[in-house]
LUMFIDREN-708375 format. One record per residue (C-alpha): residue number from 0; residue in three letters; x negated, y, z. Coordinates in steps of 0.05 Angstrom, whole numbers. Layout:
// residues N
     i    aa       c1       c2       c3
   NUM   ALA        X        Y        Z
...
***
This chain:
// residues 548
     i    aa       c1       c2       c3
     0   UNK      421      503     -108
     1   UNK      376      529     -163
     2   UNK      375      496     -232
     3   UNK      312      487     -274
     4   UNK      306      489     -349
     5   UNK      318      415     -361
     6   UNK      364      398     -305
     7   UNK      317      390     -246
     8   UNK      351      417     -184
     9   UNK      314      455     -129
    10   UNK      339      461      -58
    11   UNK      341      537      -52
    12   UNK      328      550       22
    13   UNK      348      615       53
    14   UNK      286      624       94
    15   UNK      231      669       69
    16   UNK      170      642       34
    17   UNK      118      623       86
    18   UNK       44      610       78
    19   UNK        5      624       15
    20   UNK      -45      567       13
    21   UNK      -98      536      -30
    22   UNK      -73      465      -19
    23   UNK      -12      429        7
    24   UNK      -22      356       26
    25   UNK       39      311       34
    26   UNK       26      255       85
    27   UNK      -19      247      145
    28   UNK      -44      175      137
    29   UNK     -115      156      120
    30   UNK     -115      195       54
    31   UNK      -80      257       80
    32   UNK     -123      264      142
    33   UNK     -188      258      102
    34   UNK     -161      307       49
    35   UNK     -148      358      104
    36   UNK     -217      349      134
    37   UNK     -255      351       68
    38   UNK     -218      409       37
    39   UNK     -218      450      100
    40   UNK     -293      437      106
    41   UNK     -299      465       35
    42   UNK     -268      530       60
    43   UNK     -198      521       31
    44   UNK     -133      539       65
    45   UNK      -98      473       74
    46   UNK      -33      450      106
    47   UNK       -6      380      114
    48   UNK       67      361      119
    49   UNK       84      295      152
    50   UNK      153      264      161
    51   UNK      132      226      223
    52   UNK      121      256      291
    53   UNK       48      235      292
    54   UNK      -10      217      247
    55   UNK      -19      148      217
    56   UNK       24      143      155
    57   UNK       43       70      144
    58   UNK       11       53      211
    59   UNK       56      102      247
    60   UNK      119       70      219
    61   UNK      102       -4      214
    62   UNK      103      -26      287
    63   UNK      136      -94      278
    64   UNK      109     -153      319
    65   UNK       47     -182      287
    66   UNK       31     -121      244
    67   UNK      -43     -126      227
    68   UNK      -88     -104      170
    69   UNK     -113     -156      120
    70   UNK     -180     -120      110
    71   UNK     -233     -130      163
    72   UNK     -232      -73      214
    73   UNK     -306      -56      202
    74   UNK     -288      -42      129
    75   UNK     -219      -12      140
    76   UNK     -249       51      170
    77   UNK     -276      118      147
    78   UNK     -346      123      119
    79   UNK     -351      199      117
    80   UNK     -371      206      190
    81   UNK     -432      164      208
    82   UNK     -428      185      281
    83   UNK     -356      160      284
    84   UNK     -379       93      256
    85   UNK     -427       87      314
    86   UNK     -379      113      366
    87   UNK     -316       72      351
    88   UNK     -313        1      378
    89   UNK     -266      -46      341
    90   UNK     -241     -102      385
    91   UNK     -219     -154      332
    92   UNK     -241     -178      264
    93   UNK     -173     -156      236
    94   UNK     -145      -97      273
    95   UNK      -73      -94      297
    96   UNK      -27      -36      282
    97   UNK      -35       -5      352
    98   UNK     -111       -6      346
    99   UNK     -110       25      277
   100   UNK      -62       79      301
   101   UNK     -108       94      361
   102   UNK     -166      101      312
   103   UNK     -129      151      268
   104   UNK     -106      191      329
   105   UNK     -179      193      352
   106   UNK     -201      217      284
   107   UNK     -148      272      284
   108   UNK     -171      296      352
   109   UNK     -245      289      337
   110   UNK     -239      335      277
   111   UNK     -184      380      305
   112   UNK     -137      362      248
   113   UNK      -69      369      282
   114   UNK      -70      445      281
   115   UNK      -59      444      206
   116   UNK       -7      388      205
   117   UNK       68      402      209
   118   UNK      100      339      237
   119   UNK      172      317      234
   120   UNK      180      351      166
   121   UNK      196      320       99
   122   UNK      178      354       34
   123   UNK      240      356      -10
   124   UNK      219      396      -72
   125   UNK      153      413     -105
   126   UNK      164      462     -162
   127   UNK      115      490     -212
   128   UNK      110      565     -226
   129   UNK       85      559     -298
   130   UNK       65      632     -303
   131   UNK       20      631     -242
   132   UNK        2      556     -245
   133   UNK       20      550     -172
   134   UNK       68      505     -135
   135   UNK      126      522      -88
   136   UNK      136      469      -35
   137   UNK      204      463        0
   138   UNK      217      424       64
   139   UNK      278      396       99
   140   UNK      269      446      155
   141   UNK      281      505      107
   142   UNK      208      525      100
   143   UNK      178      545       33
   144   UNK      104      552       20
   145   UNK       62      571      -40
   146   UNK        0      533      -60
   147   UNK      -48      529     -119
   148   UNK      -56      454     -111
   149   UNK      -12      397      -86
   150   UNK      -39      330      -64
   151   UNK       10      274      -50
   152   UNK      -19      225       -1
   153   UNK       46      188       11
   154   UNK       18      118        1
   155   UNK       40       63      -46
   156   UNK       73       22       10
   157   UNK      113       72       50
   158   UNK      185       73       23
   159   UNK      226       18       54
   160   UNK      264      -28        7
   161   UNK      333      -35       39
   162   UNK      368      -93        5
   163   UNK      439      -85      -21
   164   UNK      468     -146       15
   165   UNK      544     -147       19
   166   UNK      570     -136       89
   167   UNK      503     -115      119
   168   UNK      535      -55      152
   169   UNK      587     -100      185
   170   UNK      537     -141      226
   171   UNK      554     -134      299
   172   UNK      483     -138      325
   173   UNK      422      -95      315
   174   UNK      388      -93      247
   175   UNK      314      -75      243
   176   UNK      272      -63      181
   177   UNK      199      -79      192
   178   UNK      176      -11      166
   179   UNK      224       27      211
   180   UNK      212      -11      275
   181   UNK      233       20      342
   182   UNK      173       51      376
   183   UNK      194       22      442
   184   UNK      192      -49      413
   185   UNK      247     -101      410
   186   UNK      258     -159      459
   187   UNK      287     -221      425
   188   UNK      282     -266      486
   189   UNK      333     -322      481
   190   UNK      368     -291      421
   191   UNK      389     -322      355
   192   UNK      349     -281      305
   193   UNK      349     -280      229
   194   UNK      290     -256      188
   195   UNK      305     -241      115
   196   UNK      243     -239       72
   197   UNK      177     -277       70
   198   UNK      128     -228       41
   199   UNK       70     -200       81
   200   UNK      112     -167      136
   201   UNK      157     -227      143
   202   UNK       98     -275      147
   203   UNK       66     -233      202
   204   UNK      132     -223      239
   205   UNK      158     -295      240
   206   UNK      107     -327      288
   207   UNK      115     -271      339
   208   UNK      191     -271      338
   209   UNK      191     -347      343
   210   UNK      154     -343      409
   211   UNK      212     -303      439
   212   UNK      275     -324      403
   213   UNK      323     -377      427
   214   UNK      328     -396      354
   215   UNK      298     -364      292
   216   UNK      327     -371      222
   217   UNK      278     -352      166
   218   UNK      317     -335      102
   219   UNK      270     -349       44
   220   UNK      285     -336      -29
   221   UNK      213     -339      -55
   222   UNK      155     -370      -18
   223   UNK       88     -334      -20
   224   UNK       16     -356      -15
   225   UNK      -15     -339       52
   226   UNK      -83     -354       81
   227   UNK      -99     -354      156
   228   UNK     -135     -292      178
   229   UNK     -186     -329      220
   230   UNK     -180     -272      267
   231   UNK     -222     -269      331
   232   UNK     -245     -219      383
   233   UNK     -310     -182      365
   234   UNK     -368     -190      412
   235   UNK     -419     -137      431
   236   UNK     -467     -174      385
   237   UNK     -418     -170      327
   238   UNK     -409      -96      336
   239   UNK     -484      -83      341
   240   UNK     -496     -120      276
   241   UNK     -439      -82      242
   242   UNK     -465      -15      265
   243   UNK     -536      -29      244
   244   UNK     -512      -51      175
   245   UNK     -459        2      160
   246   UNK     -499       39      106
   247   UNK     -514      -24       66
   248   UNK     -443      -50       77
   249   UNK     -412       15       51
   250   UNK     -456       14      -11
   251   UNK     -436      -57      -27
   252   UNK     -363      -40      -14
   253   UNK     -360       20      -61
   254   UNK     -393      -22     -115
   255   UNK     -348      -83     -105
   256   UNK     -284     -106     -138
   257   UNK     -239      -93      -78
   258   UNK     -274      -44      -31
   259   UNK     -305      -94       16
   260   UNK     -375     -124       14
   261   UNK     -353     -191      -13
   262   UNK     -362     -212      -85
   263   UNK     -337     -272     -124
   264   UNK     -383     -327     -145
   265   UNK     -407     -315     -217
   266   UNK     -399     -387     -240
   267   UNK     -337     -409     -277
   268   UNK     -295     -452     -231
   269   UNK     -296     -515     -273
   270   UNK     -371     -511     -285
   271   UNK     -382     -523     -211
   272   UNK     -383     -595     -187
   273   UNK     -321     -614     -146
   274   UNK     -358     -621      -79
   275   UNK     -391     -552      -87
   276   UNK     -326     -522     -110
   277   UNK     -290     -547      -48
   278   UNK     -346     -521       -4
   279   UNK     -338     -452      -36
   280   UNK     -263     -453      -23
   281   UNK     -276     -475       49
   282   UNK     -323     -416       60
   283   UNK     -272     -367       34
   284   UNK     -217     -400       75
   285   UNK     -259     -389      137
   286   UNK     -272     -317      117
   287   UNK     -196     -310      117
   288   UNK     -140     -275       81
   289   UNK     -135     -243       13
   290   UNK     -207     -254       -6
   291   UNK     -191     -327      -22
   292   UNK     -164     -302      -89
   293   UNK     -234     -281     -108
   294   UNK     -273     -344      -94
   295   UNK     -294     -351     -167
   296   UNK     -296     -296     -219
   297   UNK     -247     -331     -266
   298   UNK     -196     -349     -214
   299   UNK     -147     -296     -237
   300   UNK     -162     -300     -311
   301   UNK     -161     -374     -326
   302   UNK     -100     -417     -308
   303   UNK     -140     -481     -302
   304   UNK     -188     -447     -253
   305   UNK     -129     -419     -215
   306   UNK      -97     -488     -210
   307   UNK     -159     -514     -174
   308   UNK     -154     -459     -121
   309   UNK      -80     -471     -115
   310   UNK      -89     -546     -104
   311   UNK     -139     -532      -48
   312   UNK      -90     -483      -16
   313   UNK      -33     -532      -21
   314   UNK      -73     -587       13
   315   UNK      -89     -540       70
   316   UNK      -16     -519       81
   317   UNK       13     -589       76
   318   UNK      -37     -613      127
   319   UNK       -8     -566      181
   320   UNK       67     -572      165
   321   UNK       98     -634      197
   322   UNK      160     -641      154
   323   UNK      143     -655       80
   324   UNK      210     -628       58
   325   UNK      197     -562       93
   326   UNK      127     -560       63
   327   UNK      158     -569       -6
   328   UNK      199     -505        6
   329   UNK      139     -466       31
   330   UNK       95     -480      -30
   331   UNK      104     -430      -86
   332   UNK      115     -459     -156
   333   UNK      133     -396     -195
   334   UNK       66     -359     -199
   335   UNK       -9     -369     -197
   336   UNK      -44     -360     -131
   337   UNK      -67     -288     -125
   338   UNK      -21     -261     -179
   339   UNK       19     -234     -121
   340   UNK      -22     -207      -64
   341   UNK      -42     -265      -19
   342   UNK      -15     -253       51
   343   UNK      -57     -259      114
   344   UNK      -25     -297      172
   345   UNK      -33     -321      242
   346   UNK       -5     -392      246
   347   UNK       54     -377      200
   348   UNK       60     -447      171
   349   UNK       52     -481      238
   350   UNK      111     -440      263
   351   UNK      158     -484      222
   352   UNK      139     -543      266
   353   UNK      175     -511      325
   354   UNK      243     -539      346
   355   UNK      271     -468      350
   356   UNK      255     -449      277
   357   UNK      297     -464      216
   358   UNK      277     -448      144
   359   UNK      337     -429      102
   360   UNK      328     -440       28
   361   UNK      363     -383       -8
   362   UNK      348     -414      -76
   363   UNK      394     -472      -59
   364   UNK      446     -430      -22
   365   UNK      440     -354      -33
   366   UNK      466     -304       17
   367   UNK      539     -292        2
   368   UNK      552     -239       54
   369   UNK      533     -214      122
   370   UNK      590     -220      171
   371   UNK      596     -190      241
   372   UNK      575     -256      271
   373   UNK      517     -272      224
   374   UNK      494     -289      154
   375   UNK      535     -333      107
   376   UNK      497     -376       57
   377   UNK      542     -419       13
   378   UNK      596     -446       59
   379   UNK      554     -442      122
   380   UNK      552     -385      173
   381   UNK      487     -376      210
   382   UNK      509     -343      275
   383   UNK      460     -289      297
   384   UNK      449     -239      353
   385   UNK      398     -197      315
   386   UNK      374     -188      243
   387   UNK      305     -168      217
   388   UNK      297     -143      145
   389   UNK      226     -160      123
   390   UNK      242     -138       52
   391   UNK      182      -95       38
   392   UNK      177      -31       -1
   393   UNK      197        6      -64
   394   UNK      123        3      -78
   395   UNK       75       49     -116
   396   UNK      126      103     -138
   397   UNK      184       98      -88
   398   UNK      159      152      -41
   399   UNK      146      200      -99
   400   UNK      216      187     -126
   401   UNK      245      214      -61
   402   UNK      214      283      -75
   403   UNK      240      329     -129
   404   UNK      175      344     -165
   405   UNK      187      393     -222
   406   UNK      133      407     -274
   407   UNK      129      444     -340
   408   UNK      195      459     -374
   409   UNK      235      437     -314
   410   UNK      217      364     -326
   411   UNK      215      323     -262
   412   UNK      161      271     -248
   413   UNK      216      219     -244
   414   UNK      238      238     -314
   415   UNK      167      238     -340
   416   UNK      157      169     -310
   417   UNK      224      139     -329
   418   UNK      192       85     -372
   419   UNK      137       73     -320
   420   UNK       82      115     -288
   421   UNK       40      156     -337
   422   UNK      -25      181     -308
   423   UNK      -96      195     -327
   424   UNK     -143      157     -280
   425   UNK      -84      152     -231
   426   UNK     -100      223     -211
   427   UNK      -70      271     -262
   428   UNK       -6      274     -302
   429   UNK        7      315     -365
   430   UNK       57      370     -351
   431   UNK       39      373     -277
   432   UNK      -24      416     -271
   433   UNK      -60      419     -204
   434   UNK      -19      360     -179
   435   UNK      -59      300     -154
   436   UNK      -30      235     -129
   437   UNK      -76      192      -86
   438   UNK      -84      116      -89
   439   UNK      -23      105     -131
   440   UNK       -6       76     -200
   441   UNK      -62       79     -251
   442   UNK     -115       70     -198
   443   UNK     -138        6     -162
   444   UNK      -89       26     -107
   445   UNK      -68      -34      -65
   446   UNK     -118      -79      -99
   447   UNK     -173      -44      -61
   448   UNK     -191      -24       10
   449   UNK     -145       36       18
   450   UNK     -190       74       66
   451   UNK     -250       76       20
   452   UNK     -204       86      -39
   453   UNK     -175      147       -4
   454   UNK     -244      176        7
   455   UNK     -263      164      -66
   456   UNK     -201      200      -91
   457   UNK     -205      258      -42
   458   UNK     -278      270      -58
   459   UNK     -263      270     -133
   460   UNK     -205      319     -124
   461   UNK     -246      365      -79
   462   UNK     -302      366     -131
   463   UNK     -252      381     -186
   464   UNK     -224      440     -147
   465   UNK     -295      467     -138
   466   UNK     -306      458     -213
   467   UNK     -244      498     -228
   468   UNK     -266      555     -183
   469   UNK     -336      555     -212
   470   UNK     -307      566     -281
   471   UNK     -260      622     -258
   472   UNK     -201      580     -279
   473   UNK     -134      573     -243
   474   UNK     -121      500     -255
   475   UNK     -132      434     -290
   476   UNK      -85      388     -327
   477   UNK      -92      319     -358
   478   UNK      -82      319     -433
   479   UNK      -27      277     -464
   480   UNK      -78      238     -506
   481   UNK     -119      221     -444
   482   UNK      -56      197     -408
   483   UNK      -36      154     -468
   484   UNK     -105      122     -472
   485   UNK     -108      109     -397
   486   UNK      -38       78     -394
   487   UNK      -59       32     -451
   488   UNK     -125       14     -417
   489   UNK      -90       -3     -351
   490   UNK      -40      -47     -388
   491   UNK      -93      -82     -430
   492   UNK     -136      -98     -370
   493   UNK      -76     -127     -334
   494   UNK      -57     -169     -394
   495   UNK     -126     -200     -392
   496   UNK     -109     -231     -324
   497   UNK      -56     -277     -295
   498   UNK      -27     -221     -252
   499   UNK       30     -198     -297
   500   UNK       57     -270     -298
   501   UNK       85     -261     -228
   502   UNK      149     -224     -211
   503   UNK      113     -179     -162
   504   UNK      120     -110     -135
   505   UNK       58      -93     -175
   506   UNK      108      -92     -233
   507   UNK      165      -63     -193
   508   UNK      201     -130     -199
   509   UNK      230     -125     -129
   510   UNK      271      -63     -145
   511   UNK      332      -71     -190
   512   UNK      329      -25     -251
   513   UNK      255       -9     -242
   514   UNK      216      -11     -309
   515   UNK      171      -72     -311
   516   UNK      103      -40     -318
   517   UNK       40      -67     -285
   518   UNK       18       -7     -244
   519   UNK      -51      -18     -211
   520   UNK     -117      -14     -248
   521   UNK     -145      -85     -244
   522   UNK     -216      -72     -269
   523   UNK     -245      -68     -199
   524   UNK     -258      -14     -148
   525   UNK     -331       -5     -166
   526   UNK     -317       -2     -241
   527   UNK     -262       49     -229
   528   UNK     -307       92     -186
   529   UNK     -359       94     -242
   530   UNK     -305      113     -293
   531   UNK     -279      173     -254
   532   UNK     -350      195     -237
   533   UNK     -368      194     -311
   534   UNK     -306      235     -327
   535   UNK     -328      287     -276
   536   UNK     -399      287     -302
   537   UNK     -372      299     -373
   538   UNK     -341      365     -350
   539   UNK     -275      329     -333
   540   UNK     -265      298     -401
   541   UNK     -191      286     -414
   542   UNK     -171      346     -372
   543   UNK     -161      417     -396
   544   UNK     -181      477     -354
   545   UNK     -127      531     -348
   546   UNK     -159      600     -354
   547   UNK     -144      654     -303
***
């Protein structure tokens, strides 16, 4: 092992240094694939390292039953290739994991991307050579490569949160985490199955498992708001209209708050007569999913306005759950609707009407331990044959924390971010020149359509690299003052909303010991796009060029 100046430790591999590159990209999901395509098109030498054995990122790993995107398929797709838009035929309004993965595999083949991707390889260390302003990238296979720039495209929702439940290792049956699902699938036919967790992955998994299981126990600590997807097959007529309107739809999406062509009503909620207000909620309900949180512009800034949306939601849910006591447990009371990401479901609440489904209230009787025969809550043992952990992710920073990223003076990124992520525009970090993190903290991130967000970030980084070359410089680095100002702006914008009032993974609240800092930029995708464009137009204000 090799020590750095301030205690960062580098895995000193014995193999010789490999490629000398312009750019190393970590991750081959939506962002990593487009980064490879765009930068390679710009004439740069690029190599991608991907831990999985195929492309797809989060869609490679998350193969649990019911896995589906909560952004409409027509919008959750690349805009950089107009011919691809016309060629690809989405089959459903909200695409499933298998269809999204097929799409990404098609894109990789269409643009011959695999030849520059090293699969089955994890990046372990990324270490700055301060003299040369270059990075040395180490992998778990013993390879070491040199690059002028590093782009981490690891995604904000890619590092599984494995709960520290006493006795979990003693369970006699199989244990599956939703983000590490067996590729061959799992057959629960006739089994007694427990699902721990009722966030997005749990809400999508539960109805599908209930269809197979002899009995399903859903262990719920905190209920979440979910809205039916309203999913349906797309007709030839639907696809024709989508393809004819792509250009306009993309313009609207890039200018919108969340990266899709839907905007909130401009009226204040309580200024709208009750009948019109309900009609507006009904329209968003039919549209489906997360967009319900943006029915009115003040829905996430005014508690009284939020309460109106919440009351409508509650009426809808209670109408489809037969047992009022079960409905009481399924209705959140600890946070405003939309302060945590609204989930998108397919008959989740109706599932609790089934005779073979039991909702276990962990607030009343927490999990004491997992035993070989099942899960014990209070003095009751729920006997199980299989256990599903739908416990989500160490979001936003978890995947970066797994890599030893060493910047100036031997300071690691984890050390630099010990009190919370510190970025400028979500793209640059002081002390880490030529290091760009895509769609993570300090950017709209998970509050926006991640595909268009990835394109926005990659295009900005590619243009910045061209700017550096045009000025005969060797690098670029965010200034400390710019980072301080941006961290404050992200915080102040969040405090102007209801979002920090929820114990959400936006704040890192699901990870013990994680600093409670609201991480995404809440000002809107379109606003953010204009901000970073203005920075670039102002000769990358807030960044310093490093002379050659």
